[in-house]
N, C-alpha and C positions, 0 to 999 in steps of 0.2 A: 320564254326566252329561248332563242335558238343560237347554238354555238356552231359557228361555221369553221370548218377545218379546210384550209387551203393546202392541197397536196401538190407539191412540186417535185416531180421526179426528173431530174436533169442529170444524167450520168455522163453525157458527152456534150461538148460544146457544139451545138447545132442550131442553125437559124433556118426556119421554114418559110418559103416564099408563098405569096398569094397565088391562086386562091386557096388551094388545098395541097398540103405536102405531107407525105407519109415519111417520117424520119426513121431510118433503120437503126434502132438502138436496142440494146438488150434490156430485158425486163427483170429486175431483181425481185420485184414484188408483184405477184399475179393479182389483177383486179378483176373481180367477178362482175362483169357488166356485159350485156349482150352486144353493145355497140363498140366495145373496146377491141382493138386489134393489136396484136403483138407488134412492137416497134413504134407505136404511136407515142407522141409527146403529150402527156396528160397534164392539163392544168384544169382542175375540176374542183367544184365546191361540193363537199360532202356534208349533209346534215347529220350530225352525230347524235344529238339529243334534243328532244322537244319537251318543254315543261309548260303546263297551263297554270297561269297565275290569275288570281281574282282581281289584281290591280289592272285596270284597263289602260293606264298610262304607260307607254313604253318609249324608250329611246331607240331610234333607228338611224342608220347611216343616212346622211342627207342624200336624197334621191333626185334623179333628173327624169323628166317626162320625154326627153328627146332621144332616148336610147333605143326605143322601139319605133319602127316605121313600117311602111307598107310592104317592105320586101319579105316580111314574115309569111305573108300569104303566098308569095311567089315560091318560097322554099317549100311550103306545105303542098303545093300543087305539082311540084317537080318530081318526076319519077326517079331522077338521078340523085336526089338529095337523100340525106339520112332519113330513114323511115320513122324515127322517133316523133318528129314534128307532124308527120302525116297521121300517125296513130293518135296523137293528142288532138289534132284538128277534127278527126272523125268522132272521137269520144266527147269533145267539148260541144260541138254543134249538132251531135246526133245525126250525122250524115255519113256517106261513104263515097269513095272515089270510084270512077268507072272501072278501074282495073282491080278493084278490091275483091278479094275472094270471100269476104264476109257476106252474110245474108243481107240483101239489099231491100228486102220487103219491109223491114221495120223502120226505115229512114229514107230521107231524101238524098239526092245526089249532091255531093260537095262541089260547089262552083268556084271556090277560092275567093269569092267576093264577100264572104261573111266578115263581119266587123268584130274585132276582138273587144272593142269597148262595149259591145252589146252583151258580153258575158257577165254574169254576176261576179262580184268581188271574191266570193268564196271559191270560184272556179279559176278565174284568171284576173290579175290586176294589170291594167294597161300601163301603170307607172312601174318603174323598176323597183323590185323588192330589195330588201337589205341584202339578201343572199346573192341575187344576180348582179346587183350593183358592185358588191365586193368582188365577185368573180371577174366582172368586167374590168375593174381597176387592177385586180391582181394579174390578169393576163397582160395588160399593157405595162404594168410595173416590171414584170419579168422580161418582156421584150425590150423595154428601154434599158434594163440592166444588162441583157445580153449584148445589145448594141454597144453600150459603153465598154463592156468587157472586150468586145471584138476589136474596137478601134482604139483601145487604151495604149497600145504600143505601135500602132500604125502598120502592123504586119498582118495582112490578110490576102487571100487569093480565092478567086471564085473557080469552082469546078462545075462546068456547064452540064456534064452528063448526069451527075447525081445531085446537083444543086447543093453541095456542101461548102462550108467555109471553114478554113483552118484557123484555129484560135492562137496559133503561134506558140504552142507549148504550155499555155496556161492551164491550171488545174481547176476542177469543178469547185473545190472548196473556196477558191478565190471569188466565186460568183457572189457570195454573201456580202462581201465588201462593196461591190458595185450596186447591189440591191438596196443597201442602206442609204446610198447617196442619190437614189432616184428622185427626180423632181420634174414633173411635167403637168400640163393641163390636159384633162380628158375632153371628150367631145361635148360635155356639158359646160365646159369652161371653168371647171373647178380644179384647184391646184392639188396635186397628189404628191406627197413627200412624207418622210419619216423623221421623227425627232431623235434625240441622242439615245433614247431608250429603245428605239426600234418600233415605236408606236406610230400609227398613222395620224398625221396632223390633219384633223378634219373636224368639222362641226357635226352636230347631231340635230335631227328634227325630233321634237317631242310630239308623239302621235297619240291621240285618243281613239281607242277602238270602241266604237259605238255598236252594240249588238242589238238585234231586233228579235221579236218572238219567232219569226220564221227561220231562225238560225242564220240569217244573213247579217252582214256587218258592214260598217263604214269606217274608214280611217280618216280622222280629222286632225289636221296639223294644228296644235294648240301652242306651240312655242318652238324654240330652237336654242342651241348652244353655239357659241362662236368663240373658240379659244383665242383667236387673234383680235378680237374686238376690245373696246375699252372695258374697264372694270365693271361699270354699271350696265354694260350691254352683253356680258359674257353669257348670262342666262336670262332668257325672256320667256315668260309664261303668260298667256292670255287666259285668265281664269274664266272669263265669260264664255269662252268657247268650249269649256270642258263639260261633258255630259256624264254625270255619275250614275252608275246602275242603281236601281231601286233597292238592292240589297244593302247599300250603304246608307239608306234612309236619308238621302240628301245631305249627309254630313261628311265634311272633308276628312279623310283619314289623317292621323298624325304620324309623323316620321320621327318622333322623339320619344324619350323614355317616360316623360311626364307631361302634364298639361302646361299650357302657356303660363308665364308669369304675368299676372295682371298689373295694370298701372298702379304705381305705388310700391312696387317691388323691383328688385334687380336680380339678375341671374348670377349664380356662382357655380362653376363647374365642379362636379363630384370627382374627387380623386379616385383614380383606378377604374373609372367608368368610361363608356364611350363618350365622344365629344358632345353628343346630343343629350346627355344626362346632366341635369343641373338642379340645384336647390334654388328656391325663391326666397329671398331675404327682404324684409321690409327696409325701405329707404331710411338712412340715418336722419336724425332730427335736423330740420332745416333744408332737406333736399327732397326732390320729387322725381317721379318718372311718369310721363303722361302717355306712354305707349306700352304695348305688350312686349315682353321679352327684351327688355333693356339690359345691357350688360353693366351699365353704371347709372347711378342716379345723378341728377344735375342740380345745381343751385338755382334758385329763383333769381330773376333779374333784380337789380337794386330797386328798392321801393315796393317789393312784393314779398309775400310769405306763403308757405305751403298750407293747403287746407288740411283738415283732419285725416283725410284719406291719402294725403301726400301724392295726389295725381293731378293737382291743379294749383296754379299760383294766383293768389288773391292780392289786390292792392292794399297796402298798409294805410291806415288812417292817421292823420296828423293829430298829435295830442300835446297838451301842456297843462299845468295846474292853473285853471281859470277860475274866475269868480262865478261861473255859471254852473259848476258841478258841486255836488254836496260837500266834498272834502274842502274845496276852495272856499265855499261859503262858510263852513264851520270854522276854519282857521281864521278867516278874515273877521268873523264875528267875535271870536275870542280875542284877537288882537285889538279890535276897537273897544271891546268891553273892558279889558285890562287898561287900555289907555285912558278910558273915562274914569276908572277907579283911581288910577295914578293921579290924574288931574284933580280929582275930588280930594285926595289926600293932600296934594300940594296946596289946594285952596284952604283946607282945614288948618294946615301949618302956617300959612300966611295969615289967616284970620286970628289964630292964637299965637302969633309970633312973640308976643310979650310975656307969655306964661313961662314959668321956670322950666317946665318939661321940654319946651321947644328950644329954649336957650341952653339947655344943659350940655349938649355935645356939639358945639360949633354949628350955629344956625346956617351959615353959608354952605357948609358941607352937606347939610340935610337937603337944602334946596337944589344943590348941584346933583345930588344922588337922585332925587325925585325926577328932575328934568331928564337926566340920562336914562332912567327907567322908562319914562314916557316915550322918549325917542326910540328906545330898544323895542318897545311894543309896536310902534308905528313902522319901524324898519322891517318888520316881518311882512308888511304889505308889499315891499319891493320884490319879494320872492313869488308873488301871485300874479298871474297874467302872462301874456305872451312876452317872451324875452326880447328886450330891445337893447340897443347899444348903451344907452345911458343907464338903464336899470342894471345891466350886467356890470357896469363899472362901479355902481354905488352899492350893490348888494353886500358883498363881503367886506369891503373897506369900511362902510358905515357901521356894519355889525361889529367889526373888530375895534374900531375907535370908540364907539359908544359904550361897549361893554368894558373897555379898558378904563374909561372915565368912571363908570359905576364901581368897579372893583377897587380902583385907586382911591375913591372916596371912602369906601369901607376900610381900606388899609390905613388911610390917614386918620379916620376916627379911632381905630384901634391903637395906633401909635400915640395919638394925643392922650388917650386914657392912661397908657403905660407911663408916659412922660409926666403927666399930671400927678400920678401917684408918687413917682420918684421925686418930683419937685417939692412934695410936702415934707420931706425929710429935712431936718435942720442942716444948714450949710450946703445944701445941694446946689450944684451949678446948672441943673436942668431947667431951671425956671426961665432962662433966657431963650430956650428952644420951644417952650410952650407958647403957642399963639397962632394967629392966622397965617403967618408967613410960612411956617413949616407945612401946614396943611396944603397951602397953595402950591408949594414947591413939590410936594409928593404927587399931587394930582397932575400938575403940568409935566413933570419929568416922565411919569408913567404913560400919560396920554401922548406926549410928543414922541416917545420911543415907538409906540404902536403906530402912530401916524407916519413915522419915517419908514417903517417896514411896508406900510401900505403904499406910500409914494414910490418906493423902489419897485414894488410889484406892478404898479400902474405904468411905470416908465419902461421897465424891461419886458414884461409879458402880461399885458392887461387882459382881463376877461373879455369875452366877445360872444355874441349870439351864435349858436351852433345847432347842427341837426344830428341826432343820434339815431342811426338806422339799425344798429346791431344789438343794443341792450335788451330791447323788448321785441319779441318775435312779430307781433301783429301791429306794432305801432311805430310811427316816426315821431320821435320825441324832440320837441323844440326846447332847448336848454341853453343855459349860460355856461360856456366852456371856461374853466377857471384860468386858462392860459398857462399858469404855472402851478402845478399841484404842490410843489415845494414851498412856494410863497404862501399858499393857503394854509398849509400846516405850520408855517412859521408864525402866522397870525394866531392860530389856535394855541401854539406852544407858548407864546408870550403871554397870552391871556391865562393859560393854565398856570404859568409861573407866578403871575400876580395873585391868582386865587389861592395857590398853595401857601405863599408867604402870608397873605392876609388871614388865612385859616389858622396857620401856625401861631401867629402873634395873638390872634383873638383867643385861641384855645389856652395859651399860656397866661393870658390876662383875665380869664373869666372869673377868677375868685378874688380879684383885688378889692379891698374894702373901700369902694368909692360909691357915694350915694347916687351918682348919675352914671354908673357903669352899665353900658349897653353891650359889652363884649360878649355876654352870653348869647344874646340874640344874633350878633354878627357871626359867632362861631357856628350856630345852627344854620344860618342862612348860607354861609360859605360851604358847609357840608352838603346842603342841598345842591348848591351851584356846581360844586366839583363832581358830585354823583351824576348829575345830568350830563355834563360834558365828557366825563369819562365813558359813559355808556353810549354817547353820541357817535364816537369814532367807529367802533365795530358795526353799529347799526347802519351808519351812513355808507360804509363800504360794502355792506351786504345787500343793499337795496339798489334798484335800477329805475331809470326813467323819472317820472314826476314824483315817485315815492321818495327819492332822495331829497327833493325840495321840501316835501311835507315833513320829513324827519328833521331837517334843519329848522324849519319854522316852529315845529313842536318844541325843539330844544331851546330856542330863543324865548318862546313864551313861558315855558315851565321854569327855566332858570331865572328869568326876570320876575315872574310871579313869586318864586321862592324868596328872592331878595325883598320884594315889596311886602310880602306877608310876614316874614320872620322879623324884619327890622321895624316895620311901622305899625303892624296891627296892635302890639301891646300899648304903644303910645296913643294910637287913635282910641283905644278902649278907655284909657284914663281920661283923655281930653273930652270925649263925647259922653261916656257913660259914668265915669267916676271923677267929675270935676273937682270934688273935695280933696282928692289926692294930688291935684296939680297946683301945689304951693310949696314954697321953699321949706317951711317948717316940717311939713309932712315928709318931704323927700329926705331931709336931714335926719329926721327921727327914724325913718325906714332904714337909711344907710347905717 
């Protein structure tokens, strides 16, 4: 890197006319140079320091190839011109001029027709170097500033004899003000001006210095900077033009404190460190980065999810609880099996409808309970398969109404047992309440109340088929949106209310001395029923996707199976395996 010091010694306001003017000024600083003469106006580039770096890519001032022309050779051959160029000419081309006092035996005569472009780049570059280009622009900047300073007040006069111009009393320190405002186009057509900080507003060429084994080198332009260009064009680098030395082992050097952050990670700047120092953090769950050195991770488009490395988005697959997967097949098989068992029990009770055991606790309620249990098992099938508009409307409403009928039947059975015991007391007025009318009224009132809630639900905010893209990362779940979660929990709450009343009444009546008392079995069945649905709520809320549907189906099947097994298995045992106990005398004796 070369630091160029532009030395401007301007102690009096003087303008020199072409072609050559010696300006008589005093010299406060002696300059040791054999071509310097006292009184000269010096505008010179001085190379102060030279450092050799291993990095072959350098930024140089943007150059112009039009600043050197054929008149250089004319100057070299002229005896009247400065001897510096003559000396350079003789040393560069290994020749001598006819008037030279040096030994002419070791070289040819200089003709002045030698071509500068024939010289190797290490001796002379035909394009303008960064140093000479800066000197060139500096000279013209000073001259333009002097001209602006000269004509700033319109006061000037020419003195022909010594070719001086009076600056009208202005001081030298005022020159800096005019220099900062300089703006002109040089002969290369480039704009020369300074910004508010006094820096030159100019672009840079990015040059690759390609060195060869014979110590020669070649400068290759591989890019440029343009401060006045658009944001995406301010820095342009053509990587395919860069030739890296073998010492780099063909690997591009890093200009950062650490390696690149790989896809799947994002950068976070280290506090108190340079801007190029950062930590690589894994992308948060659900986000990706598909490029290196990303400042932020991004979400996948809708319908896609990140892969395990979080550097690529994969399409989600559509899923729902179907009859073709093991879980769906298992649940459907259980529902059909329990439905068949319920139908079988119903057939047994119809076949033995005239026996004392079947008649003992209101035969009509028994049939109604068995039919409602059969429908509850079959209603589980509505939850399996692709959600449709009709199935979404029937799922929860059918479940709520059917279970309300079943629980209300058990409640009616328990109430009838209690009233029957109370009616056996002398003078009791409860006998008029014992009968089929009471049982029908209990079942209808409870069922109609639940049906009213379901109708309000369907009218105000009915369930509908929906798509859930957020619950499960890798799946698009087809489901039935409940429409109104509040109404769904109202249905469950009313069902729980009926179950708790039925359980309480049955528990209190479990020890009544009745020969046909089945409240013990009802108590246990309602205990199973309540346990299942109390555990259903937290389990349902903690699951996602089609697992929620499976949890509800499992709750329907287990609670229905609990009612079927606890209430009817003892009776089926007596009817089928102990028929000798299915008579009035035996039941009365047992009671």
